[in-house]
C-alpha positions, 0 to 999 in steps of 0.5 A: 635550563640545560641549553647549548651555550656556544653562541652566548659564551662567545658573545659574553666574552666579547661583552665582558671585555667591553664591560671590564674596560668601562664598568661605570657605564653599566647596561640594562638587563637584556632578554634572550630570544628563542634562537639561543635556546636548546635545540631539545624540543622536549625542554621548556624554552624561553621566549622573547619575553623571557629574561634569561639571567646569566650566572657565572660559576668557577666549578664544573657542572657536577658541583652541587652549587651548579646542579641546584642553580641549574634546577632552580632555573627550570623551576623559576621558569615554570613558577613565573610563567616564563618571565625568568630563567637562569643559564649557569656558565661553569668552569670560569667560562665568564672569568674568575670570581673577581672578574664576574663581580665586576660583570654583575656590577656592569650589568653584563651578566645578571648573577654570579657565585662568589667566595666569601673572602672576595666580598671583603673587598667591598665591605671589610665587615664580611670578614666575620664569616671568613674566620676560623671556627665561626660555624659549628656545622653546615646547618648552623652556617646556612641558618645564620648566613641566611637569617635577615635578622643577622645579615640584613644590614651587612648584605644590603650594604653592597647594593649601592655598589651594584651587588645584591646578595640573595643567598649564601650557600655551603662551600665545604669544610676546609682542612689541611693536607700534605705530602709528608705526614698526618697532622695532629697538633700545630707543631706538626705543621712547622716548616710546611708551606701550605697553599691558602686562599689569597688574603692576609687573613688566610696567611695569618691564619696558617701561621697561627696554625703552625705552617706558612701560608703561601698564596697560589692559584689553585691550578698550580697547586698539584705541580707545586706539591709534586715538585716540593715548592709546597708541602700541601694545601687546605680545602674541603674533601670534594675539591681535594679529591676532584683536583687529584691532590691525593696523588701528591699529598696523601695525608688529609688531616681534619682540622676543619678550621674554615667554613666560609660561605659562597654567596649568590649575587645578583644585580640590584637592578634586575632584582628590583625589577621583579614583581613582589610575587616573583621576588617571593618565588625566587626567594622560596626557591633559593631556600629549597636550593640550599637544602638540596645543595647540603644534601648533594654536598654530603653525598659527593663528599662521601664519594670524594673520600672514597676516590681519594682513598683509592688514590692513596689518601689517608684521613685522620682526626687532629687535636681540635682544642689545640688548633682552636686555641692557636687560632683564637687570637686571629678572631679577636683581631679581626673583630674590630667594630661593633658590627662584626662583634655583634654579628659574631655574638649572634652567630655563636649564640645560634649555635648554643 
C-alpha cells in the first residue's frame, strides 16, 4: 500500500542499529496500528490486527520490483481480509542489501529483496544461479528458479539461518559497456578495467572475458569512468540508463553474459505463522507478480534504451560464441559438488 513512511522509517533506522548489534537476540513480528497509515481516506488502511510486513529494497519506486511488490501488498490485504499488508522501503532506506538480510534474520523487518550473489555467503551452492550463461531467457530463468522440484532443497537450506526464499525475480540481463569502443570479442576488452559486483566469481568471470574485473560501489562508477579510473562497467540496460552511464561510457555491447535472479526473502517465523490458506494466497500472488514484473522489465528496458541513445549511447551485438567459449571454464570450476551439478543440469534441460 502507498503510505507516508516518514515516521516508520525513523523508527526502523533506530531499530536497525540495535538489531545489527545484537542479531542473535531476534524479535517477534509486530503489528502496525492505524496512526502510521496513510492520511489518504480513500485507500484501504491496516488496522490494529494487520501485520504490515516491512520490505527493504535498494532501487527507486519506479523499478519493476518495487511496483509489483507494492501492488502485491494491496492485493494481499484484500485477499486476507486485512490480516497482512506489505510496505516497501526503497532506495536502501533500511540499509544495503547485506544489512537488510541481517534485519530479516533478526526479525526487525519481515522481508527484503536481495541480489543472487549475496546468498552464496550463507550457502555456496547458490553460485549455480550466478554463473554466466546459465539461463537462455528471462522466462527460462523465472520458470526454473521458482520450480520446487529444482530449488526446493536449496532454498529451504537457509531457513535454519532465519532466511526463507519465497520468490526469485528477474533482475535484468547484464552486458558490458565502456568509454572507448564497441566490444565484439574477448580480445577487445584487453586492458580495460570493468566494474563488477564484489565477488571472486565475478572477478574471475571478467578476466576470462578479456578485461580486468574491478569491484566498486555502484554510486562511484560514473565518476570513476569519467576520470579514467575505470574504462566501463557491466549491467542491464535499465540500470545503465537510470544511472546515466551512457554519458561517460557510450558503447554498450550485448555480451548478455549474466542473468542472476533477485530473491525476495521473508522471515521463516512470519511465514510459518500464516495459515495454510494465507500461505497459498501469498504464493499465488507472488506468481502473478513475477509475470507482471517481466512485462514491466520489457517496457522499461525499451524506454531505457531510447533514453541512453538520446544521451549518445550506441548498442551492438557481439560474437556470442567467443564469449561463451571463453567463460566456460568458470562454470565447470564452480560446479564443485553433486548438488550444484544436478541443479545446473536440470536448468539446462529445461531450456531444451
